[in-house]
C-alpha positions in Angstrom: -8.1 31.4 -8.8 -11.0 30.4 -6.8 -9.2 29.2 -3.7 -6.8 30.8 -1.4 -5.4 30.4 2.1 -6.6 33.2 4.6 -4.7 34.3 7.8 -6.8 31.5 9.9 -5.1 28.7 7.8 -8.4 27.8 6.4 -9.3 27.6 2.5 -11.3 30.5 1.3 -13.7 30.0 -1.6 -15.0 33.1 -3.6 -18.0 31.3 -4.9 -19.6 31.0 -1.6 -18.4 34.0 0.5 -19.0 37.5 -0.4 -16.3 40.2 -0.9 -16.9 41.8 2.4 -16.4 38.4 4.4 -13.4 37.4 2.3 -11.6 40.8 2.8 -11.8 40.3 6.5 -9.8 37.1 6.3 -6.7 38.9 4.4 -4.0 38.3 3.9 -4.1 35.6 1.6 -1.7 33.0 0.0 -1.6 30.4 -2.6 -2.3 26.9 -1.6 0.4 25.5 -3.9 3.3 27.9 -3.9 2.5 30.0 -0.8 3.3 33.0 -2.6 1.0 36.0 -1.9 -2.3 36.4 -3.9 -4.8 39.3 -3.9 -8.6 39.5 -4.3 -9.7 40.8 -7.7 -12.9 41.4 -9.5 -13.3 42.7 -13.0 -16.1 43.7 -15.4 -15.8 40.3 -17.3 -14.6 38.0 -14.4 -16.1 37.3 -11.2 -14.4 37.6 -7.8 -11.3 35.6 -7.7 -7.7 35.4 -6.3 -4.6 36.5 -8.3 -1.0 35.9 -8.0 1.3 38.8 -8.1 3.6 36.3 -10.0 1.8 33.1 -11.5 2.9 29.8 -10.0 1.8 27.9 -12.8 -0.1 25.2 -11.1 -3.5 23.8 -12.0 -4.8 21.2 -9.3 -8.4 20.2 -8.1 -9.5 22.1 -4.8 -9.9 19.1 -3.1 -6.4 17.9 -3.8 -5.1 21.5 -2.7 -7.2 21.0 0.6 -5.8 17.7 1.0 -2.2 18.7 0.8 -2.9 21.7 3.1 -4.4 19.3 5.7 -1.0 17.0 5.4 1.0 20.2 5.7 -0.8 21.2 8.9 -0.6 17.7 10.1 3.1 17.8 9.9 3.6 21.2 11.4 1.6 20.2 14.5 4.2 17.4 15.0 7.1 19.6 14.9 8.0 19.6 11.4 9.0 22.9 9.4 7.2 22.4 6.0 8.0 23.9 2.6 5.5 23.1 -0.3 6.2 22.7 -4.0 9.8 22.5 -3.7 12.1 21.7 -6.7 14.6 18.8 -5.8 17.0 18.1 -8.3 14.8 19.0 -11.5 11.6 17.4 -9.8 8.9 19.2 -7.8 8.1 17.5 -4.6 4.7 18.3 -2.9 6.1 18.8 0.6 9.5 18.9 2.0 9.3 18.5 6.1 12.1 18.6 8.4 12.3 18.5 12.4 16.0 18.8 12.9 16.7 15.2 12.9 15.2 13.9 9.6 14.1 15.4 6.4 11.0 14.0 4.5 9.7 14.4 1.1 5.9 13.7 1.2 4.2 13.1 -2.1 0.4 13.5 -1.9 -0.3 11.3 -5.2 -3.7 12.2 -6.6 -3.3 11.3 -10.3 -2.6 7.9 -11.8 0.9 6.5 -11.4 2.6 3.6 -12.9 5.0 1.7 -10.7 7.8 2.4 -12.9 7.6 6.0 -12.4 7.1 5.5 -8.8 10.3 3.7 -8.5 12.2 6.2 -10.4 10.9 9.2 -8.5 11.5 7.6 -5.2 15.2 6.5 -6.3 15.7 10.0 -7.3 14.6 11.5 -3.9 16.6 8.7 -1.8 19.5 9.3 -4.1 19.5 13.1 -3.1 19.5 11.8 0.6 16.0 12.2 1.6 13.4 9.7 2.9 10.2 9.6 0.9 6.6 9.0 2.1 3.8 8.5 -0.6 0.3 9.3 0.4 -2.7 7.9 -1.4 -4.9 11.0 -2.2 -8.4 10.5 -2.7 -8.4 7.1 -1.1 -10.7 6.3 1.9 -10.1 3.9 4.4 -12.7 1.4 3.2 -13.0 -2.3 4.6 -12.2 -3.8 1.3 -9.7 -1.4 -0.4 -8.2 -1.5 -3.9 -4.7 -0.8 -4.5 -3.1 0.3 -7.7 0.5 -1.1 -8.7 2.1 2.0 -7.3 0.3 1.5 -3.9 1.4 -2.2 -3.8 4.9 -0.9 -4.3 4.8 1.5 -1.3 3.1 -1.4 0.7 6.1 -3.5 0.1 8.8 -0.7 0.6 7.1 1.0 3.9 5.2 -1.8 5.2 2.1 0.4 5.1 0.3 2.6 3.0 -0.8 6.3 4.3 -3.7 7.8 3.4 -5.1 11.3 4.4 -8.8 11.9 5.4 -9.7 15.2 6.6 -7.2 16.4 9.0 -6.3 12.8 10.0 -3.8 10.5 8.4 -4.5 6.7 8.5 -2.1 3.9 7.4 -3.2 0.6 6.0 -1.4 -2.6 7.1 -2.2 -6.2 5.9 -1.6 -8.6 3.1 -2.7 -9.0 -0.4 -5.6 -11.2 -1.2 -5.6 -10.7 -4.9 -4.0 -8.5 -7.7 -5.9 -5.5 -6.5 -7.2 -6.1 -3.0 -5.9 -6.6 0.5 -7.1 -7.7 3.9 -5.9 -5.7 6.8 -6.5 -2.7 9.2 -6.8 1.0 8.9 -4.9 2.7 11.8 -5.0 6.4 12.7 -1.3 7.4 13.0 0.8 10.3 14.7 4.1 9.3 12.6 5.1 7.6 9.6 6.6 4.6 11.4 5.4 1.2 10.6 6.6 -2.3 11.7 6.9 -5.3 9.1 5.3 -7.4 11.8 2.2 -5.1 12.4 0.0 -7.0 9.9 0.5 -10.3 11.9 -0.3 -8.6 15.2 -3.7 -7.4 13.7 -4.3 -10.6 11.8 -8.1 -11.6 11.6 -8.2 -15.3 11.2 -11.9 -15.3 10.6 -11.7 -12.9 7.7 -8.5 -14.6 6.3 -10.3 -18.3 6.3 -13.4 -16.8 4.7 -11.2 -15.5 1.8 -9.5 -18.8 1.6 -12.8 -20.6 1.6 -14.0 -18.5 -1.3 -10.7 -19.6 -3.1 -11.2 -23.2 -2.6 -14.8 -23.3 -3.5 -14.3 -21.2 -6.7 -10.6 -21.7 -7.9 -9.3 -19.3 -10.5 -10.8 -19.6 -14.0 -8.4 -22.0 -15.9 -6.5 -19.6 -18.1 -3.7 -20.8 -20.3 -1.3 -19.6 -17.5 -3.2 -21.3 -14.8 -3.6 -24.6 -16.7 -0.1 -24.8 -17.4 1.4 -24.1 -14.2 -1.1 -25.5 -11.9 -3.7 -27.8 -13.4 -1.5 -29.9 -15.8 0.7 -30.6 -12.7 -1.9 -31.1 -10.1 -4.0 -33.9 -11.8 -1.1 -36.2 -12.2 -0.6 -36.0 -8.8 -4.3 -36.9 -8.2 -4.8 -33.6 -6.4 -7.7 -30.9 -7.0 -7.2 -27.2 -6.8 -9.8 -27.0 -4.1 -7.8 -29.5 -1.7 -4.4 -27.8 -1.7 -2.6 -27.8 1.6 -3.5 -24.8 3.9 0.2 -23.5 3.6 -0.5 -22.6 0.0 -2.7 -19.9 1.4 -0.4 -18.0 3.9 -0.6 -14.4 4.9 2.4 -12.9 3.4 3.0 -8.9 3.1 6.0 -9.6 1.0 3.7 -10.4 -1.7 2.8 -6.8 -2.1 6.2 -6.5 -3.7 5.2 -8.6 -6.9 2.3 -8.3 -9.3 1.1 -12.0 -9.1 -1.8 -13.3 -7.3 -0.6 -14.1 -4.0 -2.5 -17.5 -3.6 -1.6 -18.6 -7.4 2.2 -17.6 -6.6 2.1 -20.0 -3.4 0.4 -22.7 -5.2 3.2 -22.6 -8.0 6.0 -22.3 -5.5 4.3 -25.4 -3.6 4.6 -27.3 -6.8 8.1 -26.4 -7.7 9.3 -27.2 -4.2 7.4 -30.4 -4.7 8.9 -31.3 -7.9 12.5 -30.2 -7.4 12.9 -30.6 -3.5 16.8 -30.3 -4.0 16.6 -26.7 -5.2 17.3 -23.8 -3.1 14.5 -22.0 -1.6 15.6 -18.9 -3.0 15.7 -20.2 -6.6 12.3 -21.7 -6.3 11.1 -18.4 -5.5 13.0 -16.9 -8.5 11.6 -19.7 -10.8 8.0 -19.1 -9.8 8.4 -15.4 -10.6 9.9 -16.2 -14.1 7.1 -18.8 -14.6 4.5 -15.9 -14.4 6.7 -13.6 -16.5 7.8 -11.4 -13.7 11.5 -10.6 -12.9 11.8 -10.3 -9.2 14.2 -8.0 -7.4 16.8 -9.2 -5.0 14.9 -7.4 -2.0 11.9 -9.3 -2.9 13.6 -12.8 -3.1 15.2 -12.2 0.3 12.1 -10.7 2.0 9.7 -13.3 0.8 12.1 -16.3 1.9 12.4 -14.9 5.2 8.7 -14.4 5.8 7.8 -17.8 4.3 10.2 -19.7 6.4 9.2 -17.6 9.6 5.5 -18.7 9.2 6.2 -22.1 8.6 8.4 -22.1 11.8 5.4 -20.6 13.7 3.1 -23.1 12.3 5.5 -25.9 13.2 5.5 -27.0 9.6 8.4 -28.4 7.6 9.9 -26.5 4.6 9.8 -29.8 3.1 6.5 -29.4 1.2 6.2 -33.1 0.5 5.5 -33.3 4.3 2.6 -31.0 4.1 -0.7 -33.0 4.8 -3.0 -32.7 1.7 -6.9 -32.9 2.7 -8.9 -35.4 1.4 -12.3 -33.8 1.3 -13.3 -30.2 1.2 -14.7 -30.2 4.6 -11.4 -31.3 5.9 -9.5 -28.6 3.7 -11.7 -25.9 5.5 -11.3 -27.2 8.9 -7.6 -27.4 8.4 -7.7 -23.6 7.6 -9.6 -22.8 10.6 -7.2 -24.6 13.0 -4.2 -23.2 11.4 -5.2 -19.5 11.1 -6.9 -19.5 14.3 -3.9 -20.8 15.9 -1.9 -18.4 14.3 -3.9 -15.3 15.5 -3.8 -16.7 19.2 -0.1 -17.2 18.9 0.5 -13.5 17.6 -2.0 -12.0 20.2 0.1 -13.7 22.9 3.2 -12.6 21.6 2.0 -8.9 21.1 0.7 -8.8 24.8 4.2 -10.3 26.0 
């Protein structure tokens, strides 16, 4: 084994440090299981660390370092932390307790599908633990890309936490496509996140630029898009680029379903326009099913609440037939600017008050 934790709490690398320097940092422990390891060197093997009893783990050095950094971050905030703990037959990366709560922290580096994410989360929560997933290896970039399990965590926790060095960041924002989102990276001291934070930190200029690109270059007319949007718009004398501004709302709830956020809102708009007597909940569910996705009851409830709340803030009726339809692209873009800048001012005023 190339790496171990020395008595100072830092990683020790046998490839870049000589034996005398390493021995001065004894005793050593395994970064994964925290059992004692010893320094060894043989005729056929270079200087390395070895378990007294093997822990059977084989992770990259960067991932081990990241877990160690998260462990220290938790300890600095009063948590007692155990690493590589088996909980009901599953091995958790970190189990942290501060006397009032016990957390399972998964530092996820390898690819993970959304179904496995939900299964493991349900396993831990069913055992009475709170669960936080960290996106290992991700960096707080301005235009982040999220895999399906990350979108699920954003929907569940209202944020995605990412370790970067000795600091943790959380991303809060709204989806703008199937993989990307717009929001902010915030350094954190705890795992709390408000569902309203994406609104308090909303950037109207960036959002209107994203909507502008969608208006100027609507989605390529795939068979699904043609059936759900184009074949229903043209009989109404409407163009995809001239849809009402309220078809482009920033809705964090849309992290919870794998459909393009703007396509979803456009089809919901058309469903509400065609069948105004349907309940809002059924319109939302029908929209999901039209995209071949079965929604959860949590998604239906959260999306309906967010959608109605935003329309109320914009002073727009839930009756979509009353939504003004722009006549020109210039008018559509101007409507976007006015609505979203007004929303940003409203949220900034609410936050300060």
